[in-house]
PAMAR-640379 format. One line per field, with one value per residue (C-alpha): z, x, y; residue in three letters; residue number from 1. Coordinates in Angstrom, 1 decimal. Layout:
<pts>
up	Z,...
east	X,...
north	Y,...
residuo	ALA,...
num	NUM,...
</pts>
This chain:
<pts>
up	0.2,1.1,-2.3,-4.3,-2.4,-3.7,-6.9,-7.1,-5.0,-7.4,-10.7,-9.4,-8.6,-12.0,-14.3,-12.5,-12.5,-15.9,-16.9,-15.1,-16.8,-20.4,-19.7,-19.2,-16.4,-13.5,-14.3,-17.3,-15.8,-13.4,-16.7,-18.1,-14.3,-15.0,-18.2,-17.7,-14.4,-16.6,-17.4,-20.7,-20.5,-17.3,-15.5,-12.0,-11.5,-11.8,-12.5,-11.1,-9.7,-6.2,-6.4,-8.0,-6.1,-3.1,-5.3,-6.3,-3.2,-4.6,-7.1,-3.4,-2.1,-4.8,-5.5,-1.0,-1.9,-5.5,-2.7,-0.5,-3.7,-3.8,-2.1,-3.0,-3.7,-6.0,-7.7,-7.9,-10.4,-12.5,-12.7,-16.5,-17.7,-15.1,-16.0,-19.8,-21.1,-18.8,-19.3,-22.8,-23.8,-21.4,-23.1,-26.9,-26.1,-25.2,-27.5,-30.6,-29.0,-28.5,-32.2,-33.1,-31.1,-31.9,-35.1,-36.7,-34.4,-33.8,-29.7,-27.7,-26.7,-22.7,-23.9,-26.3,-23.8,-21.0,-23.2,-24.3,-20.9,-19.8,-23.0,-22.5,-19.2,-19.3,-17.0,-13.8,-12.3,-15.6,-17.1,-14.2,-13.4,-16.8,-17.4,-13.5,-14.7,-17.5,-16.0,-17.8,-14.9,-14.4,-18.1,-19.7,-21.1,-17.9,-15.7,-18.5,-18.5,-14.7,-15.2,-17.2,-15.1,-12.4,-13.8,-15.1,-11.4,-10.2,-13.8,-12.0,-9.2,-11.1,-14.0,-10.9,-10.3,-14.0,-14.9,-12.6,-14.6,-17.7,-16.2,-17.9,-14.9,-11.3,-9.3,-6.0,-6.4,-7.4,-4.1,-1.9,-3.3,-2.2,1.1,0.7,4.0,2.7,0.2,1.4,1.5,-0.5,-3.3,-1.2,1.9,0.4,-1.4,2.2,4.0,1.4,2.0,6.0,5.5,3.3,5.1,7.8,6.1,5.6,9.2,10.6,8.4,9.1,12.7,14.2,12.5,13.3,17.9,16.5,15.3,17.1,20.3,17.8,16.9,21.2,21.5,19.2,17.6,14.0,13.3,15.4,13.4,9.8,11.7,12.3,8.8,7.6,9.3,7.6,4.5,5.2,7.2,4.9,1.8,3.6,5.4,1.1,0.2,2.6,1.7,-2.2,-3.3,-4.8,-2.3,-4.2,-3.8,0.3,0.8,-2.2,-0.1,3.0,1.0,-0.1,3.8,5.4,2.1,4.7,7.7,9.1,9.0,5.3,4.5,7.4,5.7,2.4,2.9,5.0,3.1,-0.2,0.6,0.7,-2.6,-4.7,-3.0,-3.6,-7.2,-7.9,-7.7,-9.4,-13.2,-12.5,-11.9,-15.4,-16.8,-15.7,-16.5,-20.4,-22.5,-25.3,-26.9,-27.2,-28.3,-31.2,-32.1,-32.5,-33.5,-36.4,-34.5,-31.4,-33.0,-34.5,-31.9,-30.0,-32.8,-33.2,-29.3,-29.5,-32.6,-31.5,-28.6,-29.9,-32.4,-29.2,-27.2,-30.5,-31.4,-27.4,-28.0,-30.5,-28.9,-25.5,-27.8,-26.0,-26.9,-30.7,-28.8,-25.5,-27.7,-29.2,-25.6,-24.0,-26.7,-26.7,-23.1,-22.3,-25.7,-24.3,-21.5,-18.0,-14.4,-13.8,-17.1,-15.2,-12.3,-14.6,-15.7,-13.6,-12.7,-16.0,-16.6,-12.7,-14.0,-17.5,-19.3,-20.9,-22.0,-21.1,-24.3,-24.5,-20.7,-21.7,-25.4,-23.4,-21.0,-24.1,-25.7,-22.6,-21.1,-25.1,-25.1,-21.8,-22.5,-26.0,-23.5,-22.2,-25.7,-27.8,-24.5,-25.3,-29.4,-28.4,-26.8,-29.0,-31.7,-30.2,-29.2,-32.5,-34.1,-31.5,-29.9,-26.1,-24.0,-24.7,-23.4,-22.7,-21.2,-17.3,-16.2,-12.4,-10.1,-9.3,-6.0,-4.7,-5.5,-1.5,-1.7,2.2,4.2,8.3,10.4,13.4,14.4,17.4,18.9,17.3,14.3,14.4,13.9,10.8,9.0,9.5,8.7,5.6,4.7,5.4,2.1,0.3,0.3,0.5,3.0,3.6,7.5,9.7,13.7,15.7,18.4,17.4,20.7,18.9,15.2,16.5,18.3,15.1,12.9,15.1,14.4,10.8,10.1,7.7,9.8,9.0,12.0,10.6,11.9,9.3,10.2,7.2,3.9,2.9,4.3,3.4,-0.1,0.5,1.7,-1.7,-0.7,-4.5,-5.2,-1.9,-2.2,1.3,5.3,7.6,11.0,14.1,16.4,20.3,20.0,18.8,17.9,16.3,14.7,13.4,12.1,9.8,8.2,7.3,5.9,3.9,3.0,1.2,-0.4,-1.7,-1.6,-3.5,-0.3,1.4,5.9,8.1,11.6,15.1,17.5,20.8,22.8,21.7,21.5,19.1,16.6,16.9,15.8,13.2,11.9,11.4,9.5,7.2,8.1,7.5,7.8,11.7,14.7,18.3,20.2,22.8,22.3,19.8,22.8,25.4,23.1,22.4,26.7,27.6,25.2,26.9,30.5,28.9,28.3,31.5,33.0,31.4,28.1,24.6,22.7,19.7,21.9,23.3,20.1,18.5,21.8,21.0,17.6,17.8,20.9,18.3,15.2,17.8,19.4,15.6,14.5,17.6,17.3,13.8,15.0,18.1,16.0,14.9,18.8,19.8,21.5,23.0,26.4,26.9,23.7,23.6,27.5,26.2,23.2,25.0,27.6,24.9,22.7,25.7,26.2,22.8,23.1,26.3,24.2,21.2,23.3,25.1,22.1,20.6,23.6,23.7,20.1,21.1,23.4,21.3,18.2,20.7,22.0,18.9,17.8,20.9,19.9,16.6,17.9,20.4,17.4,15.4
east	-0.5,3.2,4.8,1.5,1.3,4.7,4.1,1.1,2.4,5.1,4.1,1.8,5.0,6.5,3.7,1.5,3.9,5.4,1.6,1.3,4.3,3.1,-0.1,-2.3,-3.7,-3.1,-6.2,-4.3,-1.2,-2.7,-4.1,-0.9,0.6,-1.6,-1.2,2.4,2.7,-0.3,0.1,0.8,3.5,5.7,3.3,4.4,0.3,-2.1,-6.0,-7.4,-10.8,-10.1,-8.5,-11.2,-14.1,-11.8,-11.1,-14.5,-15.1,-13.5,-16.5,-18.6,-16.7,-16.7,-20.9,-20.8,-19.0,-21.1,-24.0,-22.5,-22.1,-25.9,-27.5,-30.7,-29.9,-27.1,-28.9,-32.3,-30.0,-28.6,-31.7,-32.0,-29.4,-29.2,-32.5,-32.4,-29.2,-27.8,-31.8,-31.4,-27.9,-28.4,-31.6,-30.3,-26.7,-28.1,-31.1,-28.5,-25.8,-28.7,-30.4,-26.5,-26.0,-29.3,-29.9,-26.3,-24.7,-27.7,-27.4,-30.8,-32.5,-31.4,-27.8,-27.9,-29.9,-27.4,-24.7,-26.3,-26.7,-23.7,-21.8,-24.0,-22.2,-18.9,-15.7,-16.7,-13.3,-10.8,-13.5,-13.3,-9.7,-9.1,-11.4,-10.0,-6.9,-6.7,-8.9,-12.1,-14.5,-15.9,-16.7,-19.7,-18.7,-17.2,-20.4,-23.1,-20.2,-20.6,-24.6,-24.3,-21.5,-23.8,-27.2,-24.9,-24.0,-27.2,-28.8,-26.2,-28.8,-31.4,-29.5,-28.4,-31.3,-32.6,-29.9,-30.4,-34.2,-32.3,-30.6,-30.7,-29.5,-31.4,-31.5,-32.2,-29.5,-26.7,-28.0,-27.6,-24.4,-23.3,-24.3,-27.8,-30.0,-32.8,-33.0,-35.5,-38.2,-40.9,-40.8,-42.7,-40.7,-37.9,-39.4,-40.5,-36.9,-35.0,-37.6,-37.1,-33.3,-33.1,-36.0,-33.5,-30.4,-31.9,-33.4,-30.3,-28.6,-30.7,-31.1,-28.7,-25.5,-24.8,-25.2,-23.1,-20.1,-20.7,-19.8,-16.9,-15.6,-15.6,-12.4,-10.4,-8.9,-9.2,-8.1,-11.1,-13.6,-11.8,-12.0,-15.7,-16.6,-14.5,-17.1,-19.8,-19.5,-18.2,-21.1,-23.9,-22.4,-22.0,-25.8,-27.1,-24.9,-26.6,-30.2,-29.3,-29.0,-26.0,-23.6,-23.3,-27.3,-26.7,-23.6,-25.0,-27.6,-25.9,-24.3,-27.4,-28.9,-25.7,-25.2,-27.1,-24.6,-21.8,-19.7,-19.8,-16.7,-15.0,-16.4,-15.5,-11.4,-11.5,-12.7,-11.0,-7.8,-9.0,-11.2,-8.4,-6.5,-9.2,-9.9,-6.7,-6.1,-9.4,-7.7,-4.8,-7.1,-8.4,-5.3,-3.5,-7.1,-6.7,-6.2,-4.0,-3.9,-7.8,-7.1,-4.2,-7.0,-9.7,-7.9,-9.7,-13.4,-12.4,-10.4,-14.1,-16.0,-13.6,-14.2,-17.8,-18.2,-16.6,-18.5,-21.3,-21.4,-20.0,-22.7,-25.4,-23.3,-22.7,-26.7,-27.5,-25.0,-27.1,-30.2,-29.8,-27.8,-24.3,-22.0,-20.1,-16.7,-17.8,-19.3,-16.9,-15.2,-18.3,-18.5,-14.9,-14.7,-18.1,-17.3,-16.0,-16.8,-17.0,-15.2,-18.8,-19.5,-16.6,-18.5,-22.4,-19.5,-19.0,-22.9,-24.0,-21.1,-22.6,-26.1,-24.8,-26.9,-23.4,-21.2,-17.4,-15.7,-18.4,-17.5,-13.6,-14.8,-16.7,-13.8,-11.3,-13.3,-14.4,-10.6,-9.3,-12.2,-11.3,-7.1,-8.2,-9.7,-7.0,-5.1,-8.2,-8.4,-4.8,-5.3,-8.1,-6.1,-3.0,-5.2,-7.0,-3.6,-2.0,-5.0,-5.7,-1.7,-3.1,-4.8,-8.5,-10.5,-14.1,-16.5,-16.9,-20.2,-20.8,-19.9,-21.7,-22.8,-22.6,-19.1,-17.4,-15.8,-14.8,-13.5,-14.3,-12.0,-14.0,-17.5,-17.8,-18.2,-16.0,-15.8,-19.9,-19.6,-18.1,-19.7,-22.7,-21.8,-20.0,-23.5,-25.5,-23.6,-24.6,-21.2,-21.2,-18.9,-17.7,-17.8,-15.2,-15.7,-13.2,-15.6,-19.4,-21.2,-20.8,-21.6,-24.4,-25.9,-25.1,-27.0,-30.1,-30.2,-30.4,-26.2,-24.5,-21.3,-19.0,-17.4,-13.3,-9.7,-8.8,-5.7,-5.6,-5.0,-7.5,-10.1,-9.5,-9.6,-12.6,-13.9,-13.5,-9.7,-8.7,-11.6,-12.2,-11.1,-10.3,-9.2,-10.7,-9.1,-11.3,-10.2,-9.0,-6.2,-2.6,-0.9,-3.2,-4.2,0.1,-0.3,-3.5,-1.4,1.8,-0.4,-2.3,0.9,2.5,-0.5,-2.7,-0.7,-3.2,-5.5,-5.5,-5.8,-7.3,-6.8,-7.9,-5.1,-5.6,-3.2,-0.3,2.1,-0.1,0.0,3.4,3.9,1.6,3.5,6.2,4.3,3.8,-0.1,-1.0,-4.6,-5.4,-7.5,-6.9,-10.0,-10.8,-8.7,-11.8,-14.2,-12.2,-11.3,-14.4,-15.5,-12.5,-14.5,-17.4,-15.7,-14.1,-17.9,-19.1,-15.8,-17.2,-15.3,-17.4,-18.0,-16.2,-13.2,-13.7,-13.8,-11.0,-8.7,-10.1,-9.1,-5.4,-4.6,-5.8,-3.5,-1.1,-0.7,-0.9,1.9,3.4,2.8,4.4,7.4,7.9,7.6,11.0,12.5,10.0,11.9,14.8,13.9,16.2,15.1,11.7,11.2,12.8,11.0,7.5,8.8,9.4,6.0,4.5,6.4,5.6,2.1,1.3,2.8,0.9,-2.6,-1.2,0.0,-3.7,-5.1,-3.3,-4.2,-7.5,-7.2,-5.6,-8.7,-11.0,-9.5,-8.9,-12.9,-14.2,-12.3,-13.2,-16.4,-16.2,-15.1,-18.2
north	-0.1,2.6,1.6,2.4,5.8,6.7,5.8,7.9,10.8,10.8,10.9,13.9,15.7,15.6,15.5,18.1,20.8,20.2,20.5,23.9,25.0,24.4,25.9,23.0,22.6,20.3,18.2,17.0,16.7,14.4,12.4,12.7,11.3,8.3,7.5,7.3,4.8,3.1,-1.1,-0.1,2.5,2.3,-0.5,0.2,0.0,-2.2,-2.8,0.4,-0.8,-0.6,2.3,4.1,3.2,5.3,7.6,8.7,9.5,12.9,13.4,12.6,15.7,18.5,17.8,18.5,21.9,22.0,22.5,24.6,27.2,27.0,29.5,30.7,34.5,32.5,30.5,33.1,35.3,32.6,31.4,32.0,30.3,27.2,26.0,27.6,27.3,24.2,22.0,22.6,21.8,18.6,17.7,18.4,17.2,13.7,13.7,13.8,11.4,9.2,9.2,8.6,5.3,3.8,4.7,4.5,2.9,-0.2,0.0,-0.7,2.2,1.5,1.4,5.1,6.5,5.7,7.0,10.4,11.1,10.6,12.2,14.9,16.1,18.0,18.5,20.7,20.4,21.2,24.0,26.1,25.4,26.2,29.4,30.6,30.3,32.3,35.1,34.4,33.1,36.4,37.1,36.4,33.1,32.2,32.7,30.9,28.0,28.1,27.8,25.0,23.5,23.8,22.2,19.4,18.8,19.2,16.6,13.6,13.0,11.8,10.2,8.0,7.1,6.9,4.6,1.7,1.7,0.9,-2.0,-5.8,-6.9,-7.8,-4.3,-5.7,-8.7,-5.9,-4.1,-6.7,-7.8,-4.0,-4.2,-2.7,-2.2,-2.3,-4.7,-7.5,-4.9,-4.4,-1.3,1.2,0.5,1.4,4.4,5.0,4.7,6.8,9.4,9.2,9.6,12.6,14.4,13.2,14.9,18.2,18.6,16.8,20.1,22.9,22.5,20.2,20.7,24.1,24.0,20.7,23.0,25.6,23.0,22.0,25.1,26.6,23.6,26.5,23.1,23.9,19.5,18.9,21.1,19.3,15.7,16.8,18.2,14.8,13.1,14.3,13.9,10.2,9.3,11.6,9.1,6.0,5.7,6.3,3.6,0.9,2.5,1.3,5.9,8.0,9.0,12.2,13.1,13.5,14.7,17.6,17.6,18.7,20.8,23.1,22.6,23.9,27.0,29.3,28.3,30.5,27.8,27.5,29.1,26.8,23.7,24.6,25.3,22.4,20.2,21.8,19.8,16.7,17.0,18.1,15.4,12.5,14.3,14.3,10.6,10.0,11.6,9.8,6.4,7.6,8.3,4.9,2.5,3.4,0.3,1.5,-2.1,-1.4,2.3,0.8,-1.5,0.9,3.7,4.7,4.4,6.4,9.3,9.7,9.3,11.9,14.3,13.5,13.7,17.6,18.3,17.8,19.2,22.3,22.9,22.8,25.4,27.5,27.1,27.9,30.7,32.3,31.7,33.4,36.4,35.9,38.8,37.8,37.9,35.6,32.8,30.8,30.6,29.4,26.5,25.3,25.8,23.2,20.7,17.2,14.6,15.1,13.1,12.3,9.5,7.8,7.3,6.8,4.4,2.2,2.0,1.3,-2.0,-3.0,-3.0,-4.5,-1.4,-0.8,-4.5,-4.5,-3.6,-0.7,0.2,0.9,2.0,4.9,5.4,6.3,8.5,10.4,10.6,11.6,14.2,15.9,15.6,17.6,20.3,22.1,22.5,23.2,26.1,26.9,27.2,29.8,31.7,32.2,32.7,35.9,37.0,36.3,38.1,41.2,41.3,41.3,39.1,39.2,41.9,41.5,43.9,43.5,41.5,41.0,38.2,34.8,36.2,40.0,41.8,42.1,44.7,44.7,42.3,42.7,40.4,40.3,41.8,42.8,46.4,47.9,45.8,46.6,50.5,50.5,47.3,49.4,52.4,51.1,48.3,52.0,53.1,50.2,48.3,44.1,43.2,39.3,39.5,37.0,36.3,33.2,32.9,30.8,32.4,35.5,34.7,32.6,36.2,38.6,35.8,36.0,40.2,38.7,39.5,37.4,36.8,33.2,31.4,31.1,32.4,35.4,34.9,31.6,32.4,30.2,31.3,35.0,33.2,31.9,35.4,37.0,38.5,38.9,40.8,42.8,46.4,46.4,44.8,45.7,44.3,45.0,42.5,42.8,40.5,42.3,39.0,38.1,41.7,42.1,38.0,38.9,42.4,40.1,37.6,40.1,41.8,38.7,37.0,39.9,43.0,45.6,44.7,48.3,47.6,49.1,48.1,48.3,49.1,48.4,50.8,53.2,50.4,48.1,51.1,51.3,47.5,48.3,51.6,49.4,46.6,49.4,49.8,54.1,53.3,52.9,53.9,53.5,52.3,54.8,57.5,59.4,58.8,59.7,63.4,63.8,62.9,65.6,68.4,68.0,67.7,71.4,72.7,71.6,73.3,76.7,76.6,77.8,74.7,76.2,76.7,73.5,71.3,73.3,72.5,68.9,69.1,70.5,68.3,65.3,66.3,67.4,63.3,61.7,64.0,62.9,58.7,59.2,60.9,58.6,55.1,56.2,56.0,53.4,50.3,52.8,53.4,55.8,58.2,57.0,59.0,62.2,61.6,61.9,64.8,67.3,66.3,66.8,70.5,71.1,70.7,72.9,75.1,74.6,75.0,78.2,79.8,79.3,80.4,83.7,84.3,84.0,86.3,88.7,88.2,88.2,91.5,93.1,92.5,94.1,97.0,97.2,97.1,100.0,102.5,101.3
residuo	UNK,UNK,UNK,UNK,UNK,UNK,UNK,UNK,UNK,UNK,UNK,UNK,UNK,UNK,UNK,UNK,UNK,UNK,UNK,UNK,UNK,UNK,UNK,UNK,UNK,UNK,UNK,UNK,UNK,UNK,UNK,UNK,UNK,UNK,UNK,UNK,UNK,UNK,UNK,UNK,UNK,UNK,UNK,UNK,UNK,UNK,UNK,UNK,UNK,UNK,UNK,UNK,UNK,UNK,UNK,UNK,UNK,UNK,UNK,UNK,UNK,UNK,UNK,UNK,UNK,UNK,UNK,UNK,UNK,UNK,UNK,UNK,UNK,UNK,UNK,UNK,UNK,UNK,UNK,UNK,UNK,UNK,UNK,UNK,UNK,UNK,UNK,UNK,UNK,UNK,UNK,UNK,UNK,UNK,UNK,UNK,UNK,UNK,UNK,UNK,UNK,UNK,UNK,UNK,UNK,UNK,UNK,UNK,UNK,UNK,UNK,UNK,UNK,UNK,UNK,UNK,UNK,UNK,UNK,UNK,UNK,UNK,UNK,UNK,UNK,UNK,UNK,UNK,UNK,UNK,UNK,UNK,UNK,UNK,UNK,UNK,UNK,UNK,UNK,UNK,UNK,UNK,UNK,UNK,UNK,UNK,UNK,UNK,UNK,UNK,UNK,UNK,UNK,UNK,UNK,UNK,UNK,UNK,UNK,UNK,UNK,UNK,UNK,UNK,UNK,UNK,UNK,UNK,UNK,UNK,UNK,UNK,UNK,UNK,UNK,UNK,UNK,UNK,UNK,UNK,UNK,UNK,UNK,UNK,UNK,UNK,UNK,UNK,UNK,UNK,UNK,UNK,UNK,UNK,UNK,UNK,UNK,UNK,UNK,UNK,UNK,UNK,UNK,UNK,UNK,UNK,UNK,UNK,UNK,UNK,UNK,UNK,UNK,UNK,UNK,UNK,UNK,UNK,UNK,UNK,UNK,UNK,UNK,UNK,UNK,UNK,UNK,UNK,UNK,UNK,UNK,UNK,UNK,UNK,UNK,UNK,UNK,UNK,UNK,UNK,UNK,UNK,UNK,UNK,UNK,UNK,UNK,UNK,UNK,UNK,UNK,UNK,UNK,UNK,UNK,UNK,UNK,UNK,UNK,UNK,UNK,UNK,UNK,UNK,UNK,UNK,UNK,UNK,UNK,UNK,UNK,UNK,UNK,UNK,UNK,UNK,UNK,UNK,UNK,UNK,UNK,UNK,UNK,UNK,UNK,UNK,UNK,UNK,UNK,UNK,UNK,UNK,UNK,UNK,UNK,UNK,UNK,UNK,UNK,UNK,UNK,UNK,UNK,UNK,UNK,UNK,UNK,UNK,UNK,UNK,UNK,UNK,UNK,UNK,UNK,UNK,UNK,UNK,UNK,UNK,UNK,UNK,UNK,UNK,UNK,UNK,UNK,UNK,UNK,UNK,UNK,UNK,UNK,UNK,UNK,UNK,UNK,UNK,UNK,UNK,UNK,UNK,UNK,UNK,UNK,UNK,UNK,UNK,UNK,UNK,UNK,UNK,UNK,UNK,UNK,UNK,UNK,UNK,UNK,UNK,UNK,UNK,UNK,UNK,UNK,UNK,UNK,UNK,UNK,UNK,UNK,UNK,UNK,UNK,UNK,UNK,UNK,UNK,UNK,UNK,UNK,UNK,UNK,UNK,UNK,UNK,UNK,UNK,UNK,UNK,UNK,UNK,UNK,UNK,UNK,UNK,UNK,UNK,UNK,UNK,UNK,UNK,UNK,UNK,UNK,UNK,UNK,UNK,UNK,UNK,UNK,UNK,UNK,UNK,UNK,UNK,UNK,UNK,UNK,UNK,UNK,UNK,UNK,UNK,UNK,UNK,UNK,UNK,UNK,UNK,UNK,UNK,UNK,UNK,UNK,UNK,UNK,UNK,UNK,UNK,UNK,UNK,UNK,UNK,UNK,UNK,UNK,UNK,UNK,UNK,UNK,UNK,UNK,UNK,UNK,UNK,UNK,UNK,UNK,UNK,UNK,UNK,UNK,UNK,UNK,UNK,UNK,UNK,UNK,UNK,UNK,UNK,UNK,UNK,UNK,UNK,UNK,UNK,UNK,UNK,UNK,UNK,UNK,UNK,UNK,UNK,UNK,UNK,UNK,UNK,UNK,UNK,UNK,UNK,UNK,UNK,UNK,UNK,UNK,UNK,UNK,UNK,UNK,UNK,UNK,UNK,UNK,UNK,UNK,UNK,UNK,UNK,UNK,UNK,UNK,UNK,UNK,UNK,UNK,UNK,UNK,UNK,UNK,UNK,UNK,UNK,UNK,UNK,UNK,UNK,UNK,UNK,UNK,UNK,UNK,UNK,UNK,UNK,UNK,UNK,UNK,UNK,UNK,UNK,UNK,UNK,UNK,UNK,UNK,UNK,UNK,UNK,UNK,UNK,UNK,UNK,UNK,UNK,UNK,UNK,UNK,UNK,UNK,UNK,UNK,UNK,UNK,UNK,UNK,UNK,UNK,UNK,UNK,UNK,UNK,UNK,UNK,UNK,UNK,UNK,UNK,UNK,UNK,UNK,UNK,UNK,UNK,UNK,UNK,UNK,UNK,UNK,UNK,UNK,UNK,UNK,UNK,UNK,UNK,UNK,UNK,UNK,UNK,UNK,UNK,UNK,UNK,UNK,UNK,UNK,UNK,UNK
num	1,2,3,4,5,6,7,8,9,10,11,12,13,14,15,16,17,18,19,20,21,22,23,24,25,26,27,28,29,30,31,32,33,34,35,36,37,38,39,40,41,42,43,44,45,46,47,48,49,50,51,52,53,54,55,56,57,58,59,60,61,62,63,64,65,66,67,68,69,70,71,72,73,74,75,76,77,78,79,80,81,82,83,84,85,86,87,88,89,90,91,92,93,94,95,96,97,98,99,100,101,102,103,104,105,106,107,108,109,110,111,112,113,114,115,116,117,118,119,120,121,122,123,124,125,126,127,128,129,130,131,132,133,134,135,136,137,138,139,140,141,142,143,144,145,146,147,148,149,150,151,152,153,154,155,156,157,158,159,160,161,162,163,164,165,166,167,168,169,170,171,172,173,174,175,176,177,178,179,180,181,182,183,184,185,186,187,188,189,190,191,192,193,194,195,196,197,198,199,200,201,202,203,204,205,206,207,208,209,210,211,212,213,214,215,216,217,218,219,220,221,222,223,224,225,226,227,228,229,230,231,232,233,234,235,236,237,238,239,240,241,242,243,244,245,246,247,248,249,250,251,252,253,254,255,256,257,258,259,260,261,262,263,264,265,266,267,268,269,270,271,272,273,274,275,276,277,278,279,280,281,282,283,284,285,286,287,288,289,290,291,292,293,294,295,296,297,298,299,300,301,302,303,304,305,306,307,308,309,310,311,312,313,314,315,316,317,318,319,320,321,322,323,324,325,326,327,328,329,330,331,332,333,334,335,336,337,338,339,340,341,342,343,344,345,346,347,348,349,350,351,352,353,354,355,356,357,358,359,360,361,362,363,364,365,366,367,368,369,370,371,372,373,374,375,376,377,378,379,380,381,382,383,384,385,386,387,388,389,390,391,392,393,394,395,396,397,398,399,400,401,402,403,404,405,406,407,408,409,410,411,412,413,414,415,416,417,418,419,420,421,422,423,424,425,426,427,428,429,430,431,432,433,434,435,436,437,438,439,440,441,442,443,444,445,446,447,448,449,450,451,452,453,454,455,456,457,458,459,460,461,462,463,464,465,466,467,468,469,470,471,472,473,474,475,476,477,478,479,480,481,482,483,484,485,486,487,488,489,490,491,492,493,494,495,496,497,498,499,500,501,502,503,504,505,506,507,508,509,510,511,512,513,514,515,516,517,518,519,520,521,522,523,524,525,526,527,528,529,530,531,532,533,534,535,536,537,538,539,540,541,542,543,544,545,546,547,548,549,550,551,552,553,554,555,556,557,558,559,560,561,562,563,564,565,566,567,568,569,570,571,572,573,574,575,576,577,578,579,580,581,582,583,584,585,586,587,588,589,590,591,592,593,594,595,596,597,598,599,600,601,602,603,604,605,606,607,608,609,610,611,612
</pts>
């Protein structure tokens, strides 16, 4: 087992960086790594069936993360492109491929329909990653591609339910072999149990998960939170599998239910590495499972099938791009981005093969066709990019469109008494906030008052990334832990140098530390309120309101100037002490001079009135 792990890891380390440097993307790198170690080349690995079953869990995790992104507001915003564009793409592509298989290749209708359904899907991993790397994901073509992929990911759920109905073998027997706990029940009993389990998952996600994660979060142990997140996904997948339903269905539903949870960002960043690792393993096994002898034996048919698949999908996509009136410079990108097979086809192939919907030879051929089309996808987009560069001599530019969800102009780290004041002011002016707080009890309290706050430590780069740090304009660090504030400042400087930092300084010492890190926009949390209180005291003592306000303004300006001057000698106790005394004398002299000038001005005004 350890030997196999070393082989997979070394292959990935060699192939993926090379593929990334060549602009092919990491997914293609994983596929090439699998091809490299396959039995037909270096022969370092054998049959991939057992590994594939484990690696498929990466797809399950991906659906969980897709569910976490399906917030009602986001779905509503993309409803036309998701249902219209995505729905038509799946229906039209399935219909055309079904017709080709049924009428041209003379396959039975069950097999033809199964092939049409699985080949209608595109690669979410390849497309989203490539569009993001090229900077196209926020453009019109990128948004519409995302909508189609989102519909396809959702469509996998009913497809997984439909495929067993096409089976040529007894479903109950197949389920029993898979340890189905309810296989002995009559059909109505199985349906009832399935509905009860699905309802239980939804209710548990809505009413039990939040208190559970809040309890775990109170421990402040990141690894325990990660373990809990993994347990949630694995347990739901296991329960669904044991009642004969798709594990992906359960995790997808759990993700949707948790999409509005305050722990959504934390769940995303904790699950993401495992999803990426397992998906990488999944693609390596796909590459390693390519049957090269079969490819060489059926080279003409496989080549024709791959070209036919890409052509059919491209024609359907281009037709839809015209129907939905996409801009002319976006149609080609949208068409080429989705004209390939997808990773869910492998999941469906394992199911159709087990149910004898597809024969072993058909399964191997379809695996070849989908894998090669996925290998072609990054190459096609590379050629598209180069053709644009040759015609325009610069990178393609598109009209900006709104992001997939409201733009996060501001990230606020810490939403206690200080952060709430800043947040309410910015929200009242129409700015969208991405708010993070590390106190589960505080998050719970604020969400009761309809505040959109998420649990998480802003000192984590992955969590800042999930909160939109790349696109945000400013970050307000409003936490009351000086060391944590400095940690976040250093993290932002390192990874997001364009992000403007506004920080809360707990005291003068903390302000000096922030200044040494290059933070110029900060406020001492008690300074302004103390000055305002001092102004009120001056007024009670008999000073005119204007004079008291002016004294407070002079004091504030002098103290801020002193802060900048004293920061240079802070740390040298002797020099700092001398400088502090000098600044105090300077302040007294400035206030005395202002008072003298004010007295002279009043005297002149009185003399002027007497002459008149």
